[in-house]
C-alpha positions as CSV (number, residue, x, y, z in Angstrom):
1,M,0.0,0.0,0.0
2,K,1.3,3.5,-0.8
3,D,2.1,5.9,2.0
4,N,-0.6,8.3,0.8
5,D,-3.2,5.6,1.0
6,K,-2.0,4.8,4.6
7,R,-2.2,8.5,5.5
8,I,-5.8,8.8,4.2
9,M,-6.8,5.6,6.0
10,L,-5.3,6.8,9.3
11,I,-6.9,10.3,9.0
12,R,-10.3,8.7,8.4
13,L,-9.9,6.3,11.3
14,R,-8.7,9.1,13.5
15,D,-12.0,11.0,12.7
16,I,-14.1,7.9,13.4
17,L,-12.3,7.1,16.7
18,Y,-12.5,10.7,17.9
19,S,-16.3,10.5,17.6
20,G,-16.2,7.7,20.2
21,V,-16.9,4.8,17.9
22,R,-14.8,1.7,17.9
23,P,-15.5,0.4,14.4
24,T,-15.2,-3.1,13.1
25,V,-13.2,-3.6,9.9
26,R,-16.4,-3.6,7.9
27,E,-17.8,-0.5,9.6
28,C,-14.7,1.5,8.8
29,G,-15.1,0.7,5.1
30,F,-11.6,-0.6,4.5
31,S,-10.5,-4.0,3.3
32,P,-9.4,-6.5,6.0
33,G,-6.0,-6.7,4.3
34,A,-5.5,-2.9,4.4
35,V,-6.4,-2.8,8.1
36,Q,-4.2,-5.7,8.9
37,E,-1.3,-4.0,7.1
38,L,-1.7,-0.9,9.3
39,A,-1.8,-3.2,12.4
40,N,1.3,-5.2,11.3
41,E,3.2,-1.9,10.8
42,G,2.3,-0.9,14.4
43,L,0.2,2.1,13.3
44,I,-3.1,0.9,14.8
45,L,-4.3,-1.4,17.5
46,V,-6.9,-4.0,16.4
47,R,-8.7,-6.2,19.0
48,D,-10.5,-9.5,18.4
49,K,-14.0,-9.4,20.0
50,M,-13.9,-13.2,20.3
51,V,-17.5,-13.5,19.4
52,P,-18.2,-16.8,17.6
53,N,-19.7,-16.7,14.2
54,E,-19.4,-13.0,14.0
55,P,-18.4,-11.6,10.6
56,D,-16.9,-8.5,12.1
57,R,-14.7,-10.0,14.8
58,N,-12.0,-7.3,14.7
59,V,-12.5,-3.9,16.3
60,I,-10.2,-1.0,15.6
61,E,-9.3,0.2,19.1
62,E,-6.9,3.1,18.5
63,I,-4.3,4.7,16.4
64,L,-0.9,4.1,18.0
65,P,1.7,6.8,18.5
66,A,3.5,5.6,15.4
67,G,0.3,6.1,13.4
68,H,-0.1,9.7,14.7
69,A,3.5,10.4,13.9
70,F,3.0,9.0,10.4
71,I,0.0,11.4,9.9
72,S,2.0,14.4,11.2
73,E,5.1,13.5,9.3
74,H,3.3,13.4,6.0
75,H,1.3,16.6,6.8
76,A,4.6,18.4,7.4
77,L,6.0,17.2,4.1
78,H,2.8,18.1,2.3
79,D,2.7,21.6,3.8
80,Q,6.4,22.1,3.0
81,Y,5.8,21.5,-0.7
82,N,2.5,23.4,-0.9
83,F,3.5,26.5,0.9
84,A,7.0,26.9,-0.4
85,P,7.6,30.5,-1.5
86,V,7.4,31.0,-5.3
87,P,10.6,32.4,-6.7
88,A,10.2,35.9,-8.2
């Protein structure tokens, strides 16, 4: 997955989590593979609800500090390139 896609996912998840919702993978609208990739990279915490026969077993608990740093780092790079002074 590209860094920009990860950043977009993390920002959307941040907005969902800030509203007090702990979404399942299906509820957040992302593929299970994409969510698992973020979890494997230590950017988010996913918890298994351990409910038998439940299609949405995994709940996204939180964005980890590395995930928040990833968002901030890419915002800083984006801002740097978008607001650089134009040569006269």
